[in-house]
C-alpha positions as CSV (number, residue, x, y, z in Angstrom):
1,M,-17.5,-4.4,-16.5
2,N,-15.4,-7.3,-15.2
3,K,-16.9,-10.5,-13.8
4,I,-17.0,-9.4,-10.3
5,D,-18.9,-6.1,-11.1
6,T,-21.4,-8.3,-13.2
7,I,-22.0,-10.5,-10.5
8,V,-22.5,-7.8,-7.9
9,Q,-24.9,-6.0,-10.1
10,I,-27.0,-9.1,-10.9
11,L,-27.4,-9.8,-7.2
12,T,-27.9,-6.2,-6.4
13,D,-30.8,-5.9,-9.0
14,R,-32.3,-9.1,-7.7
15,I,-32.4,-7.8,-4.1
16,A,-33.7,-4.5,-5.3
17,N,-36.5,-6.2,-7.3
18,D,-37.4,-8.4,-4.3
19,D,-36.5,-11.6,-6.4
20,L,-34.2,-12.4,-3.3
21,K,-36.2,-11.9,-0.1
22,A,-34.8,-10.7,3.2
23,G,-33.3,-13.7,5.1
24,E,-33.0,-15.8,2.0
25,R,-29.8,-17.8,1.8
26,L,-27.5,-17.3,-1.2
27,P,-25.9,-20.1,-3.1
28,S,-22.7,-21.2,-1.4
29,I,-19.3,-19.9,-2.8
30,R,-18.8,-23.3,-4.5
31,A,-22.2,-23.5,-6.1
32,A,-22.2,-19.8,-7.2
33,A,-18.9,-20.2,-8.7
34,Q,-20.4,-23.1,-10.9
35,D,-23.5,-21.1,-11.7
36,H,-21.6,-18.1,-13.0
37,S,-18.7,-20.2,-14.4
38,V,-16.1,-18.3,-12.4
39,S,-13.5,-19.0,-9.8
40,K,-14.3,-19.2,-6.0
41,N,-12.1,-16.1,-5.5
42,T,-14.3,-14.1,-7.7
43,I,-17.5,-15.0,-5.8
44,V,-15.8,-14.3,-2.5
45,E,-14.8,-10.8,-3.8
46,A,-18.4,-10.3,-4.9
47,Y,-20.1,-11.3,-1.8
48,D,-17.6,-9.2,0.1
49,R,-18.6,-6.1,-1.9
50,L,-22.3,-6.9,-1.1
51,V,-21.7,-7.3,2.5
52,A,-19.8,-3.9,2.5
53,R,-22.9,-2.3,0.9
54,G,-25.2,-3.8,3.5
55,L,-27.1,-6.0,1.1
56,I,-26.2,-9.3,2.4
57,A,-24.9,-10.6,5.8
58,A,-22.5,-13.3,6.5
59,R,-23.8,-15.8,9.2
60,Q,-21.4,-18.4,10.8
61,G,-22.5,-21.7,9.9
62,A,-25.4,-20.6,7.6
63,G,-23.3,-18.9,4.8
64,F,-24.6,-15.6,3.3
65,T,-28.2,-14.3,3.5
66,V,-30.0,-11.4,2.1
67,A,-29.9,-8.5,4.7
68,S,-33.0,-8.0,6.8
69,Q,-35.3,-5.1,5.5
70,H,-34.0,-2.5,7.9
71,Q,-30.4,-3.5,7.2
72,T,-30.5,-3.4,3.4
73,L,-29.1,-0.5,1.8
74,R,-29.6,0.1,-2.0
75,E,-26.5,1.2,-4.0
76,D,-28.1,4.5,-5.0
77,E,-28.7,5.2,-1.3
78,A,-25.2,4.3,-0.2
79,P,-22.5,6.8,0.1
80,R,-20.8,6.5,-3.1
81,H,-17.4,7.6,-1.7
82,L,-17.6,4.6,0.8
83,I,-18.4,2.2,-2.0
84,E,-15.6,3.3,-4.2
85,A,-13.1,3.1,-1.1
86,V,-14.1,-0.4,-0.4
87,D,-14.1,-1.6,-4.0
88,S,-10.6,0.0,-4.5
89,I,-8.8,-2.1,-1.8
90,S,-10.2,-5.5,-3.0
91,L,-6.5,-6.2,-3.9
92,L,-5.6,-5.7,-0.3
93,R,-8.3,-8.0,1.0
94,A,-6.8,-10.8,-1.3
95,Q,-3.4,-10.2,0.3
96,L,-4.8,-10.4,3.7
97,D,-7.0,-13.6,3.1
98,Q,-3.9,-15.3,1.5
99,N,-6.1,-17.8,-0.5
100,Y,-3.6,-18.4,-3.2
101,A,-0.7,-20.9,-3.4
102,V,1.6,-18.4,-5.4
103,R,1.3,-14.8,-4.3
104,V,3.4,-12.9,-6.9
105,G,1.1,-9.9,-6.4
106,D,1.5,-9.8,-2.6
107,G,3.0,-6.7,-0.9
108,R,5.3,-8.6,1.6
109,P,7.9,-11.2,1.3
110,P,7.5,-14.9,2.3
111,A,7.6,-15.4,6.1
112,S,10.9,-17.2,5.8
113,W,12.6,-13.9,4.8
114,M,11.7,-12.5,8.2
115,A,12.9,-15.5,10.1
116,G,16.2,-14.1,10.9
117,I,15.3,-11.6,13.7
118,P,13.7,-13.5,16.6
119,M,11.9,-11.1,19.0
120,R,13.4,-11.4,22.6
121,Q,11.9,-10.2,25.9
122,L,11.5,-6.5,26.6
123,P,14.5,-4.8,28.2
124,D,14.6,-5.1,31.9
125,Q,15.3,-1.3,32.6
126,D,11.9,-0.4,31.4
127,S,9.5,-1.9,33.8
128,D,6.3,0.1,33.1
129,T,4.9,-1.8,30.2
130,S,1.1,-1.5,31.0
131,G,0.5,2.4,30.6
132,Y,-0.2,4.3,27.4
133,G,3.0,6.3,27.4
134,S,3.6,9.6,25.6
135,H,1.0,10.7,23.0
136,M,4.2,11.1,20.8
137,G,5.1,7.6,21.0
138,Y,7.8,5.6,22.9
139,Q,10.6,8.1,23.4
140,P,13.5,5.7,23.2
141,L,12.3,4.5,19.8
142,R,11.8,8.1,18.5
143,S,15.4,8.9,19.6
144,L,16.7,5.8,17.8
145,I,14.8,6.7,14.7
146,A,16.1,10.3,14.9
147,A,19.7,8.9,15.3
148,H,19.3,6.8,12.2
149,H,18.2,9.7,10.1
150,Y,20.9,11.8,11.5
151,A,23.4,9.4,10.3
152,D,22.1,9.7,7.0
153,G,22.8,13.5,7.1
154,I,19.3,14.4,8.0
155,A,18.9,16.7,11.0
156,L,16.0,15.5,13.0
157,D,15.1,15.2,16.7
158,A,12.7,12.9,18.8
159,N,10.3,15.8,19.1
160,Q,9.7,15.9,15.5
161,I,8.5,12.3,15.4
162,V,5.1,10.7,16.3
163,T,4.7,7.0,16.2
164,T,1.6,5.4,14.3
165,F,0.1,1.9,13.6
166,G,2.3,1.7,10.4
167,A,2.5,3.9,7.4
168,N,-1.2,3.6,6.6
169,H,-2.2,4.9,9.8
170,G,0.2,7.8,9.3
171,L,-1.1,8.5,5.8
172,D,-4.7,8.5,7.3
173,L,-3.7,10.9,10.0
174,I,-2.3,13.4,7.4
175,V,-5.4,13.1,5.3
176,R,-7.9,13.6,8.1
177,R,-5.7,16.6,9.6
178,Y,-5.0,18.6,6.5
179,L,-7.6,17.8,3.7
180,K,-11.3,18.2,3.6
181,A,-14.0,17.1,1.0
182,G,-13.5,18.9,-2.3
183,D,-9.7,19.4,-1.9
184,T,-7.3,18.4,-4.6
185,V,-4.0,16.6,-4.2
186,L,-1.4,15.1,-6.5
187,V,-0.2,11.5,-6.3
188,D,2.2,9.1,-8.2
189,D,0.6,7.4,-11.1
190,P,1.0,4.4,-10.9
191,G,0.8,4.9,-7.2
192,Y,0.0,3.3,-3.9
193,Y,-3.6,2.2,-4.1
194,P,-4.6,2.0,-0.3
195,L,-3.8,5.8,-0.3
196,F,-6.3,6.3,-3.2
197,A,-8.9,4.5,-1.1
198,K,-8.3,6.9,1.8
199,L,-8.6,10.0,-0.5
200,R,-11.8,8.4,-1.9
201,L,-13.3,8.0,1.6
202,A,-12.4,11.7,2.5
203,Q,-14.1,12.7,-0.8
204,V,-10.6,14.4,-1.7
205,S,-9.9,14.6,-5.5
206,Y,-6.5,13.1,-6.5
207,I,-4.8,13.7,-10.0
208,G,-1.9,11.4,-11.1
209,V,1.6,12.6,-11.9
210,P,3.2,10.0,-14.3
211,R,6.1,8.1,-12.7
212,G,9.2,7.5,-14.7
213,A,12.6,5.8,-14.3
214,D,13.9,8.9,-12.1
215,G,10.6,9.6,-10.3
216,P,7.8,11.9,-11.0
217,D,7.6,13.8,-14.4
218,L,8.7,17.3,-13.6
219,E,7.1,18.9,-16.4
220,Q,3.7,17.2,-15.7
221,L,4.0,18.1,-12.0
222,R,4.6,21.6,-12.9
223,N,1.5,21.9,-15.3
224,L,-0.9,20.0,-12.8
225,A,0.4,22.1,-9.8
226,A,-0.3,25.4,-11.7
227,Q,-3.8,24.1,-13.0
228,H,-5.1,22.8,-9.8
229,R,-3.3,24.3,-6.9
230,P,-2.9,21.1,-4.8
231,K,-2.5,21.1,-0.9
232,L,-0.3,18.0,-1.0
233,F,1.7,15.8,-3.3
234,F,1.9,12.2,-2.1
235,T,5.0,10.5,-3.5
236,Q,7.6,8.0,-2.7
237,S,11.3,8.9,-3.1
238,L,12.9,5.5,-2.9
239,A,11.8,2.1,-4.1
240,Q,8.3,3.2,-5.2
241,N,5.4,0.9,-4.7
242,P,4.5,-0.3,-7.4
243,T,7.3,0.6,-9.9
244,G,10.4,0.0,-7.7
245,T,12.0,3.4,-9.0
246,S,13.8,6.0,-6.9
247,M,14.2,9.8,-7.5
248,S,17.4,11.0,-8.9
249,L,19.0,14.0,-7.6
250,M,17.6,16.4,-10.3
251,T,14.1,15.1,-9.8
252,A,14.2,15.3,-6.1
253,H,15.5,18.9,-6.4
254,G,12.9,19.8,-8.9
255,V,10.0,18.4,-6.7
256,L,11.1,20.5,-3.8
257,K,11.5,23.7,-6.0
258,L,8.0,23.1,-7.4
259,A,6.7,22.6,-4.0
260,E,8.0,25.9,-2.8
261,S,6.9,28.0,-5.7
262,S,3.3,26.3,-5.9
263,G,2.9,26.3,-2.2
264,F,2.2,22.6,-1.6
265,M,3.7,20.3,1.1
266,V,5.3,17.0,-0.1
267,V,4.3,13.5,1.6
268,D,7.1,11.1,1.2
269,D,6.0,7.6,2.1
270,D,9.1,5.3,2.4
271,P,8.8,1.8,3.8
272,F,12.3,0.9,2.9
273,I,14.2,3.6,4.3
274,D,16.2,1.5,6.6
275,L,17.8,-0.8,4.1
276,P,21.4,0.0,3.7
277,D,23.0,2.0,1.0
278,P,19.7,3.1,-0.7
279,K,19.8,4.0,-4.3
280,G,18.3,7.4,-5.3
281,V,17.8,10.7,-3.3
282,R,15.6,11.2,-0.2
283,L,13.6,14.4,-0.3
284,A,14.1,15.0,3.4
285,A,17.9,14.8,2.7
286,L,17.7,18.0,0.5
287,D,14.8,19.8,2.3
288,G,15.3,19.2,5.9
289,F,11.7,18.9,6.7
290,D,10.8,22.3,5.6
291,R,8.2,21.2,3.1
292,V,8.4,17.4,3.5
293,I,6.4,15.4,5.8
294,F,8.0,11.8,5.9
295,V,6.2,8.6,6.7
296,G,8.1,5.6,7.6
297,T,7.3,2.1,8.8
298,F,8.8,-1.1,10.2
299,S,6.0,-3.3,8.8
300,K,7.8,-4.0,5.5
301,T,11.1,-4.9,7.1
302,L,9.8,-6.6,10.2
303,S,6.8,-8.6,10.8
304,A,3.7,-6.8,9.8
305,S,1.9,-7.8,13.0
306,F,3.8,-5.2,14.7
307,R,1.9,-2.3,12.7
308,T,4.4,0.3,13.8
309,G,5.4,3.3,11.8
310,Y,6.0,6.9,12.4
311,I,5.7,10.4,10.8
312,A,8.7,12.8,10.8
313,A,7.8,16.4,10.2
314,P,8.3,20.0,11.4
315,R,7.6,20.1,15.3
316,G,4.3,21.9,14.9
317,I,3.0,19.2,12.4
318,A,4.2,16.4,14.5
319,E,2.3,17.9,17.5
320,E,-0.9,18.4,15.6
321,L,-0.8,14.9,14.3
322,A,-0.1,13.4,17.8
323,E,-3.1,15.2,19.0
324,L,-5.1,13.6,16.4
325,K,-3.8,10.3,17.1
326,M,-5.0,10.7,20.6
327,I,-8.5,11.6,19.4
328,T,-8.8,8.7,17.1
329,T,-6.8,5.8,18.7
330,V,-5.5,7.2,22.1
331,N,-2.1,6.0,21.3
332,S,0.0,3.6,19.2
333,S,1.3,0.3,20.4
334,R,3.9,0.9,23.1
335,M,4.7,-2.7,23.3
336,S,5.5,-3.1,19.8
337,E,7.6,0.1,19.8
338,M,9.4,-1.3,23.0
339,I,10.3,-4.6,21.2
340,I,11.5,-2.9,18.1
341,A,13.7,-0.4,20.1
342,E,15.3,-3.3,21.7
343,A,15.9,-5.1,18.5
344,I,17.7,-1.8,17.1
345,R,19.8,-1.4,20.2
346,S,20.9,-4.8,20.2
347,R,22.0,-4.4,16.5
348,R,19.9,-7.5,15.7
349,Y,17.8,-5.3,13.2
350,A,20.7,-4.0,11.5
351,R,22.1,-7.6,10.9
352,H,18.6,-8.5,9.6
353,L,18.6,-5.6,7.3
354,N,22.0,-6.6,5.8
355,R,20.8,-10.1,5.2
356,L,17.6,-8.7,3.6
357,A,19.2,-6.3,1.3
358,G,21.4,-9.2,0.0
359,R,18.6,-11.3,-0.6
360,L,16.8,-8.6,-2.4
361,Q,19.8,-8.0,-4.6
362,D,20.0,-11.9,-5.5
363,A,16.1,-12.0,-6.3
364,S,16.3,-9.0,-8.4
365,E,19.0,-10.3,-10.5
366,K,17.2,-13.7,-10.9
367,L,14.0,-12.0,-11.9
368,K,15.8,-10.1,-14.6
369,N,17.4,-13.3,-15.8
370,D,14.1,-15.3,-15.8
371,L,12.4,-12.5,-17.7
372,A,15.1,-12.2,-20.3
373,D,14.7,-16.0,-20.9
374,L,11.0,-15.1,-21.9
375,N,12.2,-12.1,-23.9
376,L,10.5,-9.9,-21.3
377,R,11.9,-7.2,-19.0
378,C,10.8,-4.8,-16.4
379,K,9.8,-1.2,-17.5
380,F,12.2,0.1,-14.9
381,D,15.4,-1.4,-13.4
382,P,14.1,-2.8,-10.1
383,G,15.1,-0.8,-7.1
384,Q,16.2,-2.0,-3.6
385,G,12.6,-2.5,-2.3
386,Y,10.2,-5.5,-3.0
387,Y,8.7,-4.3,-6.2
388,A,9.2,-4.4,-9.9
389,W,6.8,-3.2,-12.8
390,L,6.2,-5.7,-15.7
391,E,4.8,-3.8,-18.6
392,L,2.5,-6.1,-20.6
393,P,2.7,-6.5,-24.4
394,E,0.3,-4.5,-26.5
395,G,-3.3,-5.9,-26.4
396,V,-2.9,-8.0,-23.2
397,S,-5.4,-7.1,-20.5
398,D,-3.9,-6.8,-17.0
399,T,-7.3,-8.0,-15.4
400,E,-7.9,-10.8,-17.9
401,L,-4.2,-12.0,-17.2
402,A,-4.9,-11.8,-13.4
403,R,-8.2,-13.8,-13.9
404,K,-6.3,-16.4,-15.8
405,A,-3.7,-16.6,-13.1
406,A,-6.3,-17.1,-10.4
407,T,-7.6,-20.2,-12.0
408,E,-4.2,-21.7,-11.5
409,D,-4.0,-20.5,-7.9
410,I,-1.6,-17.6,-8.7
411,F,-2.3,-14.2,-7.3
412,L,-1.4,-11.2,-9.5
413,A,-1.6,-7.4,-8.8
414,P,-2.9,-5.8,-12.1
415,S,-1.9,-2.3,-13.0
416,T,-5.7,-1.2,-12.8
417,F,-5.5,-1.0,-9.0
418,F,-2.4,1.3,-9.1
419,S,-3.8,3.8,-11.8
420,A,-4.7,7.2,-10.5
421,Q,-6.9,7.5,-13.7
422,E,-8.1,5.4,-16.5
423,N,-6.0,4.9,-19.6
424,S,-3.0,6.2,-17.9
425,G,-0.5,4.0,-19.9
426,N,0.0,0.4,-21.0
427,A,-1.3,-2.4,-18.8
428,G,1.1,-4.0,-16.4
429,I,1.3,-5.9,-13.3
430,R,3.3,-5.3,-10.0
431,L,5.7,-8.0,-9.2
432,N,7.0,-8.9,-5.8
433,I,10.6,-9.8,-6.4
434,T,10.8,-12.0,-3.3
435,R,8.1,-14.2,-4.7
436,T,8.8,-14.4,-8.5
437,S,11.2,-17.4,-8.5
438,D,8.3,-19.7,-8.1
439,P,8.5,-22.2,-11.1
440,R,4.7,-22.1,-11.4
441,F,4.5,-18.4,-12.0
442,L,7.3,-18.5,-14.6
443,R,5.5,-21.3,-16.3
444,F,2.4,-19.3,-16.4
445,L,4.3,-16.1,-17.8
446,A,5.9,-18.4,-20.5
447,K,2.5,-19.7,-21.6
448,Q,0.6,-16.4,-21.5
449,I,2.9,-13.8,-22.6
450,G,6.4,-15.3,-23.3
451,Q,7.8,-14.8,-26.7
């Protein structure tokens, strides 16, 4: 049990035993950090978990207090799947709060990397900006997306595309529409931890397929598909989060053959699809959306504030997901979609992507050289996305390393969050290569694990 879990358990027991009364004020974050000999970030995380469980409440100007009796929800009475889902995205909360000076574990690049594409006014020819628009999303943007895929040799039309509030919204729609409690799916391991949280919330069982340099392990995928008969396999064909790896032609072909013979669909989540000349093979390039549901987003290559993504799929699936989008959110952000469409039409987005790709290449080379100076190396050659996977020396704990980093105001992303199951391999950390040149991080690595 780590320190956060220990503090959560101590306070949960004190509330359950009535040692802490309803309405009683908890120690401040600073005082609690001193009492437990931990960092303030550890206390923030522990308090956040207790708030999520309904045990304490945050009061503006009054700090944290024990929830009133009718609010209090004991852990053994709380929906377990909700608790697990909340706990599994604490890494995401740390990224959103941005409490650290050095954020090597962050999922996005520094703001300066996005500064090259200023957003201009909406195009004059589209005067109706106040309505909801089509339930499928802004048609001109969908047409531009389809044209981009077509240029990559993938036959796709605008009616096969439904826009979303980013990739996570797209994944959520797919989980809601095609899975139910008790179903089983396969996922990359290590894989995308917000997806794991969604599956836990839906009470869907997920089993990890080991991820290697060329993509998922085909033999393991074959065995797990035969054993568990999954409905879906969630993967990333290019620049996978967190390993940075992309699928080879042989692996991509093997995944699709197994999907056909075993009867499952493949959900391919690719946030870096727009980067020029991608390494690896896209599943949709071989499949033509027969057994592939593709999830794309502009949130990684543009401002995350746009929260704009899309799903590309067979037309019937796209229509079904658009209907579910209407039920849950009415529609996605037409305003954001119009701004992005204008950026694509004006070619400013393409110029920005070329600059971004060049900076990523330079940052990747620098990371490899910096690690080599410490006799360290990434487990896999970094791809064209933001991520690389640093496997830690034997005996080094990823969570303990992250804790030590936090005391020096450095945010790391330990492998524990990305593992689909316990003991799935050597410990590691996900590196965001756009942030790894900070001397404070390199000095920390040299001190802790450099050789």
